[in-house]
DOLUMTOR-977516 format. One record per residue (C-alpha): residue in one letter; z, x, y. Coordinates in steps of 0.05 Angstrom, whole numbers, padded with zeros to 5 digits, always signed. Last residue first. Layout:
BEGIN
AZXY
...
//
This chain:
BEGIN
R-00289-00267-00063
G-00315-00260-00135
A-00276-00199-00154
E-00213-00183-00116
E-00186-00124-00077
V-00149-00160-00021
A-00140-00129+00048
R-00086-00166+00088
I-00097-00151+00161
L-00038-00174+00203
V-00046-00189+00277
A+00019-00196+00316
R+00031-00241+00375
D+00078-00250+00434
V+00093-00301+00489
A+00057-00361+00461
I+00066-00427+00500
R-00006-00444+00517
E-00032-00412+00453
V+00009-00461+00412
A-00025-00520+00445
E-00094-00493+00430
R-00077-00474+00359
S-00054-00545+00345
L+00015-00560+00316
P+00062-00565+00376
A+00139-00563+00375
P+00158-00566+00449
H+00233-00553+00464
L+00293-00598+00457
E+00352-00612+00503
G+00426-00627+00490
E+00446-00584+00549
A+00487-00533+00510
W+00435-00533+00455
L+00380-00518+00505
A+00419-00458+00531
R+00432-00433+00460
T+00358-00439+00444
A+00338-00390+00499
D+00399-00344+00490
S+00393-00334+00414
N+00361-00266+00409
G+00409-00225+00366
E+00379-00251+00301
V+00313-00286+00313
G+00304-00359+00293
G+00344-00393+00346
L+00418-00400+00362
P+00410-00476+00358
L+00345-00497+00322
L+00311-00547+00368
S+00250-00591+00360
Q+00197-00630+00397
S+00132-00666+00382
A+00079-00677+00436
D+00030-00633+00397
P+00034-00683+00340
D+00001-00737+00382
D-00003-00804+00344
L+00043-00771+00294
R+00102-00771+00340
V+00154-00723+00313
F+00225-00707+00337
Q+00261-00654+00297
V+00333-00633+00311
Y+00371-00577+00278
A+00443-00555+00264
R+00470-00606+00312
Q+00540-00604+00283
V+00579-00593+00348
D+00527-00632+00387
S+00543-00697+00350
R+00484-00738+00375
I+00487-00792+00322
T+00562-00797+00330
G+00616-00782+00279
G+00619-00708+00296
D+00645-00723+00366
P+00635-00662+00410
C+00583-00693+00457
P+00565-00652+00520
L+00575-00583+00489
P+00615-00531+00528
P+00582-00472+00492
V+00609-00451+00424
T+00624-00377+00416
E+00584-00326+00377
D+00608-00271+00330
R+00563-00210+00330
D+00618-00158+00341
T+00656-00193+00285
A+00604-00168+00235
I+00618-00190+00164
P+00686-00224+00168
P+00706-00251+00099
L+00657-00300+00068
P+00673-00373+00054
D+00599-00389+00045
L+00571-00446+00085
G+00548-00401+00142
R+00594-00341+00151
H+00540-00290+00171
S+00571-00278+00240
P+00630-00323+00256
I+00618-00382+00302
V+00680-00380+00346
R+00712-00439+00381
E+00743-00421+00448
T+00687-00456+00486
L+00705-00523+00455
A+00779-00516+00471
I+00763-00500+00543
R+00721-00562+00551
L+00774-00605+00517
G+00827-00578+00564
E+00783-00593+00624
T+00776-00665+00598
W+00852-00667+00586
T+00876-00647+00655
A+00884-00718+00683
P+00919-00737+00618
D+00980-00697+00642
E+01028-00680+00585
G+00990-00622+00556
Y+00922-00610+00524
R+00931-00602+00450
A+01000-00632+00439
T+00986-00689+00487
A+00920-00703+00453
A+00953-00704+00385
E+01009-00750+00407
W+00961-00799+00438
A+00916-00799+00377
T+00976-00806+00330
V+00999-00868+00367
L+00930-00900+00370
A+00914-00888+00297
N+00983-00912+00276
E+00974-00976+00315
V+00906-00990+00283
F+00931-00975+00212
A+00994-01016+00220
R+00957-01075+00250
E+00909-01076+00192
E+00966-01072+00141
E+01000-01131+00176
R+00938-01174+00177
L+00901-01183+00243
R+00908-01249+00278
A+00851-01293+00297
A+00855-01325+00367
P+00788-01295+00388
D+00755-01331+00329
G+00685-01310+00310
E+00690-01245+00350
I+00759-01233+00321
R+00734-01241+00250
G+00670-01202+00260
I+00710-01143+00287
A+00753-01144+00223
E+00692-01147+00178
R+00657-01090+00214
L+00721-01049+00213
W+00734-01061+00139
R+00663-01042+00118
S+00660-00981+00162
L+00726-00954+00137
G+00707-00966+00064
S+00640-00931+00071
E+00669-00874+00113
G+00720-00855+00061
G+00757-00901+00013
G+00741-00969-00015
Y+00750-01038+00017
E+00811-01065-00019
G+00845-01001-00042
A+00826-00968+00023
L+00864-01023+00060
P+00928-00999+00026
T+00929-00944+00079
A+00938-00869+00082
M+00946-00851+00008
I+00891-00900-00009
R+00843-00863+00036
F+00812-00877+00104
F+00819-00819+00152
T+00786-00845+00215
S+00842-00820+00259
L+00833-00829+00333
E+00838-00758+00361
L+00767-00758+00390
A+00785-00821+00429
V+00842-00782+00462
P+00798-00728+00491
T+00741-00779+00503
G+00778-00825+00551
P+00769-00784+00614
D+00693-00780+00601
E+00669-00708+00612
R+00661-00691+00538
Q+00618-00752+00523
S+00643-00796+00466
N+00611-00858+00497
A+00652-00920+00486
G+00604-00958+00534
R+00641-00952+00600
D+00683-01013+00582
L+00707-00977+00520
W+00729-00917+00561
P+00764-00966+00609
G+00804-00992+00550
L+00814-00922+00521
L+00859-00895+00575
D+00908-00952+00579
L+00898-00961+00504
A+00928-00892+00491
Q+00988-00908+00535
I+01000-00973+00498
A+00996-00937+00430
E+01045-00884+00455
P+01093-00939+00477
A+01092-00969+00406
L+01061-01038+00402
D+01098-01104+00406
A+01038-01148+00393
G+01015-01196+00447
E+00964-01225+00399
R+00907-01230+00448
D+00919-01172+00497
R+00956-01119+00457
L+00931-01133+00386
H+00861-01149+00411
L+00862-01085+00453
G+00879-01045+00390
L+00824-01080+00351
R+00773-01062+00405
V+00799-00990+00406
L+00791-00985+00330
S+00722-01013+00337
R+00698-00960+00386
R+00728-00906+00341
A+00688-00933+00283
P+00626-00945+00324
N+00621-00872+00347
V+00575-00876+00407
P+00541-00813+00435
D+00467-00832+00425
D+00425-00770+00441
A+00381-00775+00379
M+00369-00848+00396
A+00331-00825+00457
R+00274-00799+00413
V+00261-00868+00386
A+00261-00897+00456
E+00213-00843+00481
P+00166-00855+00423
S+00162-00928+00445
F+00194-00980+00400
P+00162-01048+00388
A+00202-01112+00399
A+00231-01147+00338
E+00287-01181+00374
D+00355-01185+00342
P+00365-01110+00344
T+00349-01069+00282
L+00341-00997+00302
L+00400-00984+00348
E+00452-01026+00313
R+00428-01002+00245
L+00432-00931+00270
R+00505-00942+00288
W+00524-00967+00220
S+00484-00911+00188
R+00526-00862+00229
V+00593-00891+00210
T+00572-00889+00137
D+00552-00954+00105
G+00559-00978+00034
L+00597-00958-00028
S+00555-00898-00047
G+00559-00864+00020
T+00555-00795-00013
A+00576-00800-00086
I+00515-00820-00126
G+00524-00815-00201
L+00453-00838-00214
P+00474-00898-00255
I+00410-00937-00271
P+00420-01012-00260
Y+00387-01028-00193
V+00416-01097-00179
S+00468-01057-00140
D+00424-01056-00078
I+00394-00988-00061
P+00408-00923-00024
R+00480-00931-00001
H+00493-00889+00061
N+00481-00815+00074
A+00451-00830+00142
S+00383-00857+00122
F+00335-00896+00164
L+00273-00939+00157
V+00237-00983+00206
G+00178-01033+00202
S+00225-01089+00183
A+00180-01110+00125
P+00189-01043+00092
D+00123-01005+00079
I+00140-00964+00017
L+00208-00965-00017
H+00239-00920-00069
P+00296-00919-00120
A+00278-00876-00180
L+00235-00909-00234
E+00169-00877-00215
H+00200-00808-00217
P+00225-00817-00288
V+00301-00810-00296
F+00315-00744-00331
G+00325-00726-00404
L+00369-00757-00457
W+00429-00715-00437
E+00476-00696-00494
S+00534-00738-00519
R+00500-00759-00585
A+00489-00685-00601
T+00562-00682-00622
S+00615-00629-00612
G+00602-00627-00536
D+00647-00686-00522
F+00636-00699-00448
A+00677-00676-00388
W+00689-00737-00345
S+00653-00755-00279
G+00586-00765-00314
G+00592-00840-00320
G+00662-00835-00348
E+00645-00848-00421
T+00589-00822-00465
E+00552-00856-00522
P+00504-00890-00473
S+00475-00819-00464
R+00464-00792-00395
M+00397-00793-00360
P+00403-00734-00312
F+00372-00745-00243
A+00324-00689-00224
G+00318-00700-00149
I+00291-00749-00098
T+00315-00816-00072
R+00256-00847-00037
Y+00236-00877+00030
G+00167-00892+00058
L+00133-00913+00122
T+00060-00927+00136
G+00039-00918+00209
G-00031-00891+00200
K-00006-00822+00219
D+00042-00821+00161
G+00115-00835+00148
F+00175-00805+00112
V+00248-00816+00098
I+00279-00774+00042
N+00346-00784+00010
A+00367-00723-00028
S+00382-00689-00094
P+00383-00614-00089
F+00343-00596-00129
R+00286-00625-00169
W+00227-00645-00126
D+00166-00647-00172
R+00150-00721-00163
L+00157-00714-00088
A+00082-00700-00083
E+00069-00772-00105
D+00107-00798-00045
F+00066-00752+00000
G+00001-00779-00028
E+00023-00850-00014
A+00048-00832+00055
D-00017-00799+00075
D-00060-00736+00069
A-00011-00693+00030
R-00021-00618+00034
I+00048-00603+00064
M+00081-00644+00009
A+00041-00612-00048
V+00068-00542-00031
A+00140-00568-00026
A+00134-00606-00091
A+00114-00542-00128
I+00171-00506-00094
T+00218-00559-00122
E+00210-00532-00192
T+00180-00557-00258
E+00205-00573-00328
A+00250-00512-00331
D+00314-00550-00315
C+00378-00521-00342
L+00398-00479-00282
P+00371-00530-00232
V+00407-00575-00250
R+00471-00564-00289
R+00497-00563-00360
L+00563-00527-00361
A+00601-00508-00424
V+00675-00520-00438
E+00726-00483-00481
G+00792-00513-00501
D+00839-00557-00462
G+00900-00527-00496
E+00924-00488-00436
N+00897-00521-00375
A+00826-00514-00351
F+00808-00514-00277
A+00734-00507-00294
F+00720-00435-00270
E+00755-00400-00328
T+00723-00448-00378
V+00651-00434-00356
V+00615-00425-00422
P+00542-00422-00401
G+00492-00478-00416
L+00482-00535-00465
H+00447-00491-00517
T+00507-00445-00510
E+00514-00381-00470
R+00571-00331-00467
V+00581-00281-00410
T+00628-00221-00418
L+00643-00187-00352
T+00656-00113-00342
V+00683-00090-00275
P+00661-00027-00239
E+00717+00013-00204
G+00728+00006-00130
G+00700+00026-00062
K+00640-00020-00069
V+00650-00059-00132
L+00595-00059-00185
I+00595-00117-00233
T+00574-00097-00303
E+00549-00152-00349
E+00560-00158-00424
R+00520-00209-00463
V+00535-00262-00515
E+00487-00316-00539
M+00532-00365-00575
E+00524-00376-00649
R+00519-00446-00677
W+00564-00478-00728
E+00544-00544-00760
G+00592-00603-00762
D+00554-00646-00712
V+00554-00589-00663
A+00602-00531-00675
Y+00615-00471-00631
S+00612-00396-00643
D+00633-00334-00605
P+00706-00335-00624
R+00695-00355-00698
D+00764-00350-00730
P+00797-00376-00667
S+00754-00438-00675
T+00709-00476-00626
Q+00689-00548-00613
L+00662-00549-00542
R+00680-00596-00486
F+00616-00608-00446
L+00617-00604-00370
D+00565-00642-00330
A+00519-00629-00271
Q+00467-00667-00230
D+00514-00719-00200
A+00477-00747-00140
G+00502-00725-00071
L+00446-00760-00033
A+00444-00713+00027
T+00396-00731+00083
L+00324-00711+00092
G+00268-00720+00143
W+00193-00727+00136
A+00128-00726+00175
V+00056-00738+00152
R-00016-00729+00178
D-00015-00674+00231
T+00038-00639+00190
F+00113-00650+00191
G+00180-00619+00172
I+00247-00621+00138
L+00263-00578+00076
L+00200-00536+00081
A+00190-00488+00022
P+00169-00417+00039
S+00235-00387+00014
G+00273-00325+00039
P+00305-00355+00101
V+00316-00429+00087
G+00270-00484+00108
I+00254-00516+00175
G+00194-00551+00206
R+00120-00537+00213
A+00056-00553+00176
N-00019-00541+00179
F-00045-00542+00108
T-00106-00530+00064
E-00137-00465+00090
G-00073-00439+00121
V-00030-00456+00181
V+00045-00443+00184
H+00097-00463+00235
W+00168-00438+00228
E+00241-00455+00235
Y+00294-00419+00193
F+00356-00455+00170
L+00428-00434+00158
P+00429-00407+00228
P+00450-00335+00242
N+00504-00352+00261
A+00517-00422+00235
V+00516-00490+00267
V+00549-00528+00210
T+00516-00590+00183
Q+00483-00648+00217
P+00412-00646+00190
M+00377-00686+00245
S+00310-00719+00231
V+00271-00761+00280
L+00206-00798+00263
V+00152-00836+00300
T+00098-00863+00254
S+00032-00885+00285
G+00010-00950+00319
T+00031-00919+00386
T+00076-00975+00411
S+00114-00968+00345
R+00139-01028+00306
E+00075-01042+00267
G+00059-00968+00260
G+00125-00948+00230
V+00191-00927+00262
A+00229-00871+00227
W+00300-00849+00219
A+00338-00788+00195
H+00412-00774+00190
S+00461-00721+00169
F+00475-00685+00106
S+00541-00711+00081
P+00573-00681+00020
G+00608-00728-00028
E+00655-00787-00020
P+00681-00810-00087
G+00638-00855-00129
G+00604-00922-00122
P+00592-00971-00177
T+00526-01002-00196
P+00543-01076-00194
E+00533-01109-00262
P+00472-01154-00260
E+00479-01227-00280
G+00412-01261-00271
E+00374-01213-00316
D+00425-01219-00371
P+00473-01161-00380
L+00447-01093-00404
E+00460-01054-00467
F+00437-00982-00462
G+00401-00947-00519
Q+00351-00904-00480
E+00296-00956-00492
R+00343-01008-00462
L+00347-00965-00399
Y+00272-00960-00395
A+00265-01036-00402
R+00314-01046-00345
V+00273-01000-00299
R+00209-01034-00321
G+00239-01102-00304
L+00260-01075-00235
W+00187-01056-00224
A+00165-01127-00241
P+00218-01157-00197
D+00194-01116-00137
I+00255-01098-00096
A+00253-01116-00022
D+00295-01179-00031
A+00350-01137-00063
Q+00356-01091-00002
I+00333-01019-00002
V+00371-00978+00049
A+00436-01010+00026
A+00486-01036+00078
S+00486-01109+00055
D+00500-01082-00015
D+00572-01067+00002
P+00596-01039-00064
E+00644-01075-00111
I+00706-01033-00118
A+00718-01008-00189
A+00687-00940-00174
P+00743-00926-00125
D+00794-00933-00181
F+00866-00949-00163
R+00908-00946-00225
G+00896-00984-00290
R+00869-00922-00326
D+00886-00862-00283
R+00937-00831-00330
D+00891-00841-00390
R+00832-00807-00356
N+00873-00750-00326
R+00847-00695-00373
W+00776-00722-00368
A+00779-00722-00292
I+00806-00651-00291
L+00752-00629-00339
D+00698-00658-00294
R+00721-00612-00238
T+00670-00558-00254
G+00611-00606-00250
D+00576-00567-00194
T+00569-00625-00146
A+00510-00620-00098
F+00500-00608-00024
F+00529-00538-00022
Q+00487-00519-00083
G+00423-00533-00046
L+00433-00476+00004
H+00437-00422-00049
W+00385-00457-00091
W+00332-00445-00038
A+00349-00371-00030
L+00352-00364-00106
L+00283-00395-00113
C+00252-00346-00065
D+00289-00290-00101
A+00253-00310-00165
P+00186-00301-00128
T+00208-00229-00113
W+00234-00191-00052
A+00235-00115-00061
E+00305-00087-00050
P+00337-00086+00018
E+00384-00029+00034
T+00459-00017+00031
E+00508+00029+00065
Y+00547-00030+00095
R+00538-00006+00167
A+00469+00021+00151
F+00444-00047+00127
L+00482-00080+00185
P+00437-00041+00233
D+00381-00092+00220
L+00319-00054+00201
R+00289-00004+00250
D+00297+00052+00199
G+00237+00026+00160
R+00205-00030+00198
E+00139-00023+00162
S+00171-00025+00093
W+00211-00087+00110
A+00149-00120+00138
A+00108-00103+00076
N+00163-00129+00031
V+00168-00196+00065
G+00092-00204+00068
A+00085-00187-00005
C+00140-00237-00021
Y+00100-00293+00013
A+00037-00272-00024
E+00076-00273-00090
L+00103-00342-00075
L+00032-00367-00061
G+00009-00336-00127
R+00066-00369-00165
T+00044-00436-00138
E-00028-00423-00158
E-00013-00397-00227
D+00031-00456-00248
L+00105-00441-00253
G+00137-00428-00320
A+00154-00354-00310
V+00184-00372-00243
V+00233-00419-00278
R+00257-00367-00327
D+00267-00314-00273
A+00306-00364-00230
A+00351-00380-00289
R+00364-00306-00299
A+00388-00300-00227
W+00430-00364-00225
D+00469-00346-00287
F+00530-00392-00279
T+00569-00334-00308
R+00541-00284-00258
N+00555-00333-00202
K+00627-00342-00224
R+00642-00269-00234
D+00611-00253-00167
L+00654-00305-00133
D+00716-00276-00165
L+00694-00206-00141
T+00686-00233-00070
S+00758-00257-00075
E+00792-00322-00093
R+00854-00352-00062
R+00811-00384-00008
G+00813-00392+00067
D+00761-00339+00079
L+00745-00302+00014
A+00791-00242+00001
Q+00754-00176-00004
N+00726-00135-00062
G+00673-00092-00029
I+00617-00110+00020
T+00554-00099-00021
E+00577-00088-00093
A+00629-00142-00082
L+00571-00189-00065
R+00531-00173-00127
G+00535-00238-00166
Q+00460-00250-00162
M+00469-00311-00118
I+00513-00274-00069
R+00468-00212-00069
R+00408-00257-00054
T+00443-00289+00005
L+00465-00221+00032
H+00395-00193+00031
M+00365-00255+00062
Q+00417-00253+00118
F+00404-00179+00127
A+00329-00187+00136
R+00330-00250+00179
D+00280-00240+00235
A+00231-00187+00212
A+00232-00213+00140
V+00221-00283+00166
A+00157-00263+00202
S+00128-00221+00145
G+00140-00276+00095
L+00105-00326+00140
G+00046-00279+00148
F+00038-00271+00073
M+00045-00346+00062
A-00011-00358+00113
G-00054-00305+00079
E-00044-00338+00012
D-00064-00406+00042
T-00128-00375+00069
E-00158-00373+00138
A-00092-00353+00171
F-00050-00375+00230
V+00026-00364+00230
H+00067-00393+00288
P+00134-00358+00290
V+00190-00393+00328
G+00229-00345+00373
W+00245-00396+00427
P+00195-00369+00478
D+00138-00378+00428
R+00116-00326+00377
L+00045-00319+00350
V+00032-00290+00280
E-00041-00279+00265
V-00069-00267+00195
R-00136-00236+00178
D-00152-00234+00104
E-00199-00174+00093
V-00239-00174+00030
A-00245-00110-00011
A-00307-00104-00055
G-00298-00116-00129
I-00247-00096-00179
P-00252-00130-00247
R-00190-00171-00261
S-00120-00146-00279
L-00118-00114-00210
G-00110-00183-00177
V-00075-00154-00116
M-00082-00090-00076
M-00056-00097-00005
S-00075-00062+00060
V-00034-00082+00122
V-00055-00075+00194
L-00001-00095+00244
V-00028-00108+00314
G+00026-00126+00364
L+00001-00160+00426
G+00050-00160+00483
L+00088-00200+00535
L+00027-00243+00549
G-00026-00222+00599
W-00080-00266+00569
R-00124-00206+00552
D-00074-00177+00503
R-00028-00117+00513
L-00029-00070+00454
R+00022-00045+00403
R+00003-00005+00341
A+00017-00011+00267
L-00014+00020+00205
L+00006+00008+00133
G-00022+00031+00066
M+00000+00000+00000
//
């Protein structure tokens, strides 16, 4: 591989034109013909977003790999080391932040889970084209790292480490690294199995009938013929179902991870006739960001959005034909299996009375500054033996873990990602989702013609009817009757095309009415609404069916109303003013501030005098906090359901009286809010808004912490939070968790906007930080012409390919 780089100023007077000429030799297993040059241009806009233009798809992937390698080298290196179980090798054996475990413990776990070998297996099964695109991406990464040489991130020198060649398997590891934080890992199933007898007859969240009125897909939108096919499939798997007219409600589960909100307005409800979509993954604003924003143009695609550094798959994005946004689904894609073992056969296990040998291997974990550690890993046909990571008690025995994506070699999400950016319309996009495996998600999408779609995506295990606990208990691994039957077919997963309302939205709330009988093990929002879906329903489904302008759809992203806190104040005022309740003095003082706040729109804006105390209103809704959770369910779903019902009662009858447990919850929320605000900001409420501003700016965003509980990596690179306008994490706007915003109007894709706080380039976050502080977005164009107007830098890469027949 030869490399030549030089810097020139271009004719448009931009900041600079970098010309990077790269020679590559690929396809050497075929007869060698004349070299063909694949010219790739990488333009940068003022916010650090790379715009990659190439004539071939492989050239586009090469340019994208080169761009991300320049921006996120150490982050990619660290992520890969975490997934490979090599973190202690990189930074030493240190305590994880807020955990009892150390980096060595995390390495032991990830080596046992076997992420790295699983990635190798999956890559080997990919189709030739997909693997070729990954190889081109990796070639771009490696060429950029080679070209930069000693100009790589100084953290490599600080930790005395260096990047190794990036491979297609590493692309999968980078994607899986993020996905694991939005999925259960199954390791707590043994606790549930152990407590199964104790918990029988006690409060069970799954026993509460879900709130189907909040579901994305309502019963009247479900095709009876399709539902019949779903039921027939279940019967084929050996399940007994009630009569057609008496469906058993699909239960909810405990609250799982939340991953924000996305909404779309279709052609019939949009003033443009095309889809308008907003997607906001509300997770931590990390430093560097969890996500990487890019725009890539090849022979068969022109797409932009965000993915993870180290993988070319777009998580959220758009083309000139389709746009999509994701939220977490939290489906159960992992199970523990209790193995039948014997002290006389330590590396064997029995299935249906026959003994099988485990695959046993020894792994050596290097520890920087310490002695190497030897780890014995044992594999079964179900997966690795993970007893030490499964909270086992003495006498529980050994357990094996079966988990997506580690056990799933059928296909891989990267195949879906490639098909998604090539889709021509909503129908084609929906078909592309067939190969999405991990993590599970809700996806909202729409096309230029105005057609909308929604689907739950992921590899959903089809559990045996022989098992108990719905996937939440560790199964009996001594019989094949307990094993998974496969995965729910794509066509039978919940989905909806062209809703009658002309709008679709997801905010981690219930996907489908409980007439849908397949148990997907959904945790997040499974019982009904979240606070954010409640608010989106208010904004998107008013009484009148007037069309929405793109500006109106965009404005919803800035909505600062938390309907749960708003409703708690309304109930408090009802107690005080209508019922004349004898409330605690602290509750009265809180209402004196919050009444005017409610009159001003209940906006959780930092500068509103009521916001500091409103932010302290407790929305913790669990059975240990209130008996109401036993009636309505715990978490956001139960809270939203109770509050909406209670508000409906007092609106229908202003003389209605709240029940004693309702009064107790409301009064306690008001009292604790007042006490917390006083403790935080002092005795004088007039100083509280300034106190809130100071408190925000004192928050630190640690370098390279992300979602991993890592020890300090580079404290000299820690960032602080700016004085954000809306610090309420339960609002649509939620500046404190505004990890990315994408606004797309498919009638004019060049008028789209986006923002990735702290930007795409490490150490160059000022431009996006300023926009984040103001709640603003920047242009996110797709056309070459529009990109040229905002470009401030460019590089030209020449990828020379020795290939016959080109």
